[in-house]
C-alpha positions as CSV (number, residue, x, y, z in Angstrom):
1,X,-22.3,-8.8,-4.9
2,X,-19.7,-6.3,-3.8
3,X,-16.0,-6.8,-4.6
4,X,-13.6,-7.7,-1.8
5,X,-12.0,-5.4,-0.1
6,X,-8.8,-5.5,-1.2
7,X,-9.9,-5.0,-4.3
8,X,-9.8,-2.0,-6.9
9,X,-7.6,1.5,-6.4
10,X,-6.8,1.3,-2.0
11,X,-4.2,3.7,-1.0
12,X,-1.6,3.4,1.2
13,X,-1.5,6.6,3.3
14,X,0.8,9.2,4.2
15,X,0.5,10.1,7.6
16,X,1.0,13.8,8.7
17,X,2.4,15.2,11.5
18,X,2.1,18.5,13.4
19,X,5.0,21.0,13.9
20,X,5.9,19.6,17.0
21,X,6.1,16.2,15.6
22,X,2.7,14.8,17.0
23,X,0.3,13.0,14.8
24,X,-2.4,15.7,13.6
25,X,-5.0,12.8,13.6
26,X,-7.7,15.4,12.4
27,X,-5.5,16.0,8.9
28,X,-5.3,12.2,8.6
29,X,-9.5,11.9,9.1
30,X,-9.6,14.6,6.1
31,X,-7.3,13.2,3.9
32,X,-9.1,9.4,4.4
33,X,-12.2,11.4,3.6
34,X,-10.8,13.4,0.8
35,X,-9.6,10.1,-1.3
36,X,-13.1,8.3,-0.9
37,X,-14.3,11.7,-2.4
38,X,-11.6,11.1,-5.0
39,X,-12.8,7.7,-6.0
40,X,-10.2,5.5,-4.6
41,X,-12.1,2.7,-3.0
42,X,-9.8,2.4,0.4
43,X,-7.1,2.9,2.1
44,X,-4.6,1.3,3.5
45,X,-3.1,2.4,7.3
46,X,0.2,1.9,9.1
47,X,2.2,0.6,5.9
48,X,5.8,1.9,5.6
49,X,4.1,5.2,3.7
50,X,2.3,5.5,6.9
51,X,5.7,5.2,8.9
52,X,4.0,2.7,11.4
53,X,7.9,1.6,12.1
54,X,8.6,4.9,13.9
55,X,5.1,5.2,16.1
56,X,4.0,4.5,19.3
57,X,1.5,1.5,19.9
58,X,-0.9,3.8,21.1
59,X,-0.3,6.1,18.2
60,X,-0.6,3.5,15.8
61,X,-3.9,2.0,17.5
62,X,-5.2,5.8,17.0
63,X,-4.5,5.8,13.5
64,X,-6.3,3.1,12.6
65,X,-9.2,3.9,14.6
66,X,-9.3,7.4,12.7
67,X,-8.8,5.8,9.4
68,X,-12.0,3.5,10.3
69,X,-14.3,6.7,11.6
70,X,-13.9,8.7,8.9
71,X,-14.4,6.2,6.2
72,X,-17.9,6.7,4.2
73,X,-20.2,3.6,4.0
74,X,-18.6,0.8,1.3
75,X,-14.9,2.9,1.4
76,X,-12.4,-0.5,2.6
77,X,-10.0,0.0,5.7
78,X,-7.4,-2.5,5.2
79,X,-4.6,-2.2,7.3
80,X,-0.9,-3.0,7.7
81,X,-1.0,-5.2,10.8
82,X,3.2,-6.0,9.9
83,X,5.6,-6.3,13.1
84,X,8.3,-7.9,13.9
85,X,6.8,-11.4,15.2
86,X,3.9,-13.3,14.6
87,X,2.3,-12.6,18.6
88,X,2.5,-8.8,17.6
89,X,1.1,-9.1,13.9
90,X,-1.4,-11.3,15.2
91,X,-2.4,-8.5,17.9
92,X,-2.8,-5.8,15.8
93,X,-4.9,-8.1,13.2
94,X,-7.3,-8.6,16.4
95,X,-7.6,-4.5,16.7
96,X,-8.4,-4.6,13.5
97,X,-11.2,-7.4,13.8
98,X,-12.7,-5.5,17.2
99,X,-12.7,-2.2,14.9
100,X,-14.7,-3.7,11.8
101,X,-12.0,-3.8,9.2
102,X,-12.4,-6.4,6.6
103,X,-9.0,-7.5,5.9
104,X,-5.6,-6.7,6.9
105,X,-1.9,-6.2,5.0
106,X,0.9,-8.7,6.6
107,X,4.5,-9.0,5.6
108,X,7.0,-11.4,6.9
109,X,8.9,-10.9,10.1
110,X,10.6,-7.7,9.0
111,X,13.5,-7.7,10.8
112,X,14.1,-11.5,10.6
113,X,16.1,-13.4,7.5
114,X,13.3,-16.1,7.9
115,X,12.7,-19.4,6.0
116,X,10.2,-21.0,4.3
117,X,8.9,-23.1,7.8
118,X,9.0,-19.7,9.5
119,X,7.2,-17.7,7.1
120,X,4.6,-20.0,6.9
121,X,3.7,-20.3,10.7
122,X,4.0,-16.5,10.2
123,X,1.1,-16.2,8.6
124,X,-0.7,-19.0,9.9
125,X,-0.5,-16.9,13.1
126,X,-2.0,-13.8,11.6
127,X,-4.6,-15.9,9.4
128,X,-5.7,-17.7,12.4
129,X,-7.5,-14.0,14.0
130,X,-10.4,-14.8,11.2
131,X,-9.8,-11.9,8.8
132,X,-8.7,-12.3,5.2
133,X,-4.8,-11.6,5.2
134,X,-3.1,-10.2,2.2
135,X,0.5,-11.1,2.0
136,X,2.8,-8.0,1.5
137,X,6.0,-9.4,-0.9
138,X,9.0,-7.0,-0.3
139,X,12.0,-8.6,-0.4
140,X,14.1,-5.3,-1.1
141,X,13.0,-4.2,2.4
142,X,12.7,-7.6,4.2
143,X,15.3,-9.8,2.7
144,X,12.1,-12.6,2.5
145,X,11.2,-13.3,-0.9
146,X,7.4,-14.3,-0.9
147,X,8.4,-16.1,-4.2
148,X,5.3,-17.9,-6.4
149,X,6.3,-21.1,-5.0
150,X,5.7,-20.0,-1.1
151,X,2.7,-17.6,-2.3
152,X,1.1,-20.8,-4.0
153,X,1.6,-23.0,-0.4
154,X,0.5,-20.5,1.7
155,X,-2.6,-19.9,-0.3
156,X,-3.2,-23.6,-0.4
157,X,-3.3,-23.7,3.1
158,X,-5.6,-20.8,3.4
159,X,-3.1,-18.6,5.0
160,X,-3.8,-15.8,2.6
161,X,-6.3,-14.5,-0.1
162,X,-3.9,-12.2,-1.7
163,X,-0.7,-10.8,-2.5
164,X,1.1,-7.0,-2.8
165,X,3.7,-7.8,-4.8
166,X,6.5,-5.4,-4.3
167,X,9.5,-7.2,-6.3
168,X,9.0,-5.0,-9.6
169,X,9.1,-8.3,-11.4
170,X,6.6,-8.3,-13.7
171,X,7.2,-11.6,-14.6
172,X,5.4,-13.0,-11.4
173,X,1.9,-12.3,-12.4
174,X,2.2,-14.9,-14.6
175,X,3.9,-17.5,-12.9
176,X,1.0,-16.8,-10.1
177,X,-1.7,-17.6,-12.2
178,X,-0.4,-20.8,-12.9
179,X,0.6,-21.6,-9.6
180,X,-2.3,-20.6,-7.5
181,X,-5.1,-19.4,-10.0
182,X,-7.2,-18.5,-7.2
183,X,-4.6,-15.9,-5.3
184,X,-5.7,-12.3,-6.0
185,X,-2.3,-10.2,-7.2
186,X,-2.1,-6.8,-5.8
187,X,-0.1,-4.3,-7.6
188,X,2.6,-3.2,-5.0
189,X,4.9,-1.5,-7.0
190,X,3.7,2.2,-8.3
191,X,6.1,1.8,-11.1
192,X,5.1,-1.1,-12.8
193,X,0.9,-0.5,-12.4
194,X,0.2,-1.1,-16.1
195,X,2.4,-4.2,-16.4
196,X,0.9,-5.7,-13.5
197,X,-2.8,-4.8,-14.3
198,X,-2.5,-6.6,-17.9
199,X,-1.2,-9.2,-15.8
200,X,-4.4,-9.7,-14.2
201,X,-3.7,-7.7,-11.3
202,X,-7.4,-7.0,-9.3
203,X,-5.9,-4.4,-6.6
204,X,-3.5,-1.5,-6.5
205,X,-1.8,-0.6,-3.1
206,X,-0.6,2.4,-4.8
207,X,1.3,5.5,-2.5
208,X,1.2,8.3,-5.7
209,X,-2.4,8.8,-5.3
210,X,-2.1,10.5,-1.7
211,X,-0.9,13.5,-4.4
212,X,-2.9,12.4,-7.7
213,X,-6.0,10.1,-6.7
214,X,-7.9,11.1,-9.8
215,X,-5.3,11.1,-12.8
216,X,-4.1,7.5,-11.1
217,X,-7.6,6.3,-10.8
218,X,-8.1,7.0,-14.4
219,X,-5.1,5.0,-15.2
220,X,-6.2,2.0,-12.7
221,X,-9.4,1.8,-14.2
222,X,-8.1,1.9,-18.1
223,X,-5.3,-0.6,-17.4
224,X,-7.8,-2.9,-15.7
225,X,-10.3,-2.7,-18.7
226,X,-7.3,-3.5,-21.3
227,X,-8.2,0.3,-22.5
228,X,-4.3,1.1,-23.7
229,X,-5.6,4.4,-25.7
230,X,-6.6,5.5,-22.6
231,X,-4.1,4.4,-20.0
232,X,-0.5,4.5,-22.0
233,X,-0.5,8.1,-22.4
234,X,-1.4,8.5,-18.5
235,X,1.1,5.8,-17.7
236,X,3.7,7.9,-19.4
237,X,2.8,11.2,-17.8
238,X,2.7,9.7,-14.4
239,X,5.8,7.6,-14.6
240,X,8.6,9.9,-13.5
241,X,6.3,10.1,-10.4
242,X,5.4,6.6,-9.9
243,X,9.0,5.8,-10.0
244,X,9.7,7.3,-6.6
245,X,7.4,4.8,-5.0
246,X,10.6,2.4,-5.3
247,X,13.2,4.2,-4.1
248,X,14.4,4.9,-0.4
249,X,13.2,8.4,-0.2
250,X,9.3,7.3,-1.3
251,X,7.6,9.1,1.4
252,X,9.8,12.5,1.7
253,X,9.5,12.0,-2.1
254,X,5.0,11.7,-2.2
255,X,4.5,13.9,0.7
256,X,6.1,16.7,-1.1
257,X,4.0,15.7,-4.2
258,X,1.3,16.4,-1.6
259,X,2.7,19.8,-0.6
260,X,2.8,20.2,-4.8
261,X,-0.8,20.1,-5.3
262,X,-1.6,21.6,-1.8
263,X,-1.8,18.7,-0.4
264,X,-0.3,18.7,3.4
265,X,2.3,16.1,3.2
266,X,4.7,17.9,5.5
267,X,7.7,16.1,7.0
268,X,8.5,12.6,8.6
269,X,9.9,11.5,11.6
270,X,13.6,10.2,11.8
271,X,15.3,8.2,10.3
272,X,13.8,9.5,7.2
273,X,15.6,12.9,6.4
274,X,14.3,15.4,4.1
275,X,14.9,15.5,0.5
276,X,18.3,17.0,-1.3
277,X,17.9,19.9,-3.1
278,X,18.5,18.1,-6.5
279,X,15.7,15.0,-5.3
280,X,13.0,17.7,-4.3
281,X,13.4,19.5,-7.4
282,X,13.2,16.2,-9.5
283,X,10.2,15.6,-7.4
284,X,8.4,18.6,-8.2
285,X,9.3,18.8,-12.1
286,X,7.3,14.7,-12.0
287,X,5.1,16.6,-10.3
288,X,4.5,19.3,-12.4
289,X,4.9,16.8,-15.6
290,X,2.1,14.9,-14.1
291,X,-0.6,17.4,-14.4
292,X,0.7,19.2,-17.5
293,X,-2.5,19.2,-20.0
């Protein structure tokens, strides 16, 4: 039996824009194919790194169509379906099901500080579509913390199969294993990938592989195997870059890292503005450090 679609190294894909600010769908398709050729296991389009919040409905739909069409056999496309409310999130999950996606990823309501009962109702609506749901815990942005207790309730109710954990608290990996042994833990913050892999994570939804998929893949496989002799040197080398995934300017930084390795990253749509000169220099140093022999 093959692994579930949310296992392994999945890349939260950045989205290229042309000079006139239109989505470059051809460029995006080429990026998806390149990530597959580089040994990644799948992609997560329409996440925060894909700037889904500033896409029109038509653009967001076409991004997902493009990813599905570009993905080779066996390469998972697990789209983000996050939205203001349950109706919209469920609608995006239905669209993903129509396109044959094997699972979806969902935040709690992303513009409302929901209480636990509201969170449960939200995930119930998304789960009712019938696809496996990966919950996305990002209390930094949503101000809603999917605590281990609440995640255990969602899992016990059959509403989620996994959680992308972005709190940065590596202790939660162990508490989740105690409260919900069958719930799959997915690394959500690039800069704690080693710690959560050792805690039992079965997947990594990652940003930095947009620029450096092969060294990130090597790190992930070594970390999952508990091979610290291999994993730790690579982790130290990548960590100055991985840390950008947890910063406000993570989209700009990852796109710049792509440009630095001759993969088009380009600019972002407002409200994201270009990095300061100091921040850009820091990213460039981190990329150079990650690539040094």
